C-alpha positions, 0 to 999 in steps of 0.5 A: 898767172891768175892776174896781171897788168898789161905792160904799164908803159903803154897805158901810162903814155896813153893816159898822158896823151889823153886818148883813153876813157876812164868811164866806159869799158868793155870786157871779153875773153878768148880761148888760147889752145895749149901746147899739149895733145889729147894723148897727154891726158891721163887719169889723175890716179894713174889707172890708165897708164899705157903698158910698157913697150909702147914707145914714147908715143903709144896709140890711145883710144878714147872711144866711150871714155868719159874725161873731165878736169876733175878726173883727168889732166894733161901730163904735158901741161897739167895747168891747161884744162879740157874745154868744149867750144860747143855741144857738138865740138870736141873738147881740147886743152885750153887757157882763157885770156881776158881783156878789159878795153877802154871804149874811146879808142879800143886800148887794152887797160888790163888783161889776165890769163886763167885755165879755161872754165865756164866761170872764169870770164865773169870772175876775171871781169869783176877782178879787173873792174875792181882794180881800176883806178878811182872810185867813180861810176863807170859802164861795162859792156859785155856779151850775153855770156855775162848776163847772169843775176850774180854778175850784174848784182856784183857790178852794181855793188862795185859802182859799175853800170852793167851794159851787158847784152841781154840773153833772152833765149828761154830765160829772163835777162838780168838787164832790165829797162833801168839800163836799156832805156838809156842811149848809152846802153846802145852805144856800149853795145856797138862799141863793145864789138871792137874788142874782137879786133884785139882778139883777132890781132892777138891770134893772127899777128901776135900768134896767140891762137895756139901757144908754144909755151907750157904752164900758166905763168909762161902762157900768161906772160905771152898773153900780156906781152901780146896785149902790150904789143897791140896797144903800142901798134894801136897808139901809134896809129891813133897819134899819127891820125891826131891833128897837130 
């Protein structure tokens, strides 16, 4: 599932109740571990197939072996990709879930799932923003991962003000004083952290930290279903707190 809307019923009800913003948004992504082990990763050309007689689960030794998504794939879930969370971390098989959140009450307005790679978060952010209803200018909050010149330039072409956190670690940020001087930028930087509540709920309550399904379509459906569940719970709480 390369793209897809969160269940339409919840967002439509939220719009009717006037509890969503159509001007201020936040985007983020999270890793979802695939239901496949590293033992299932084989060379695509078949040159490392185990010898016969090793049983269904033969021992494999990866010491000194270089593996990449260009040369290797999982035989259990070929659409999952090897991804490393950090330089000192072990690569595992993951998908990447993406969320577009409105900033008024922290509701999900769009979500997608892709194989994990270093470009998917920015690509899907642009795709979700482009699908938004209306042509009016909006703001988009995001973390430092999204602070690249190409991404910021594309947002401005889409009439989106980039409220992206500045990444100034040994580099120059693509976000300058044209954006940071406004109070709205600081507000977006504070509000954007609420997107972590969506990711946390999905992994702890929605049990999406490690999927038990295989294939992009099935895992994508589970991700969208989880986001819809979060919206329904969040809307119940918002409406219960609203003055009568």
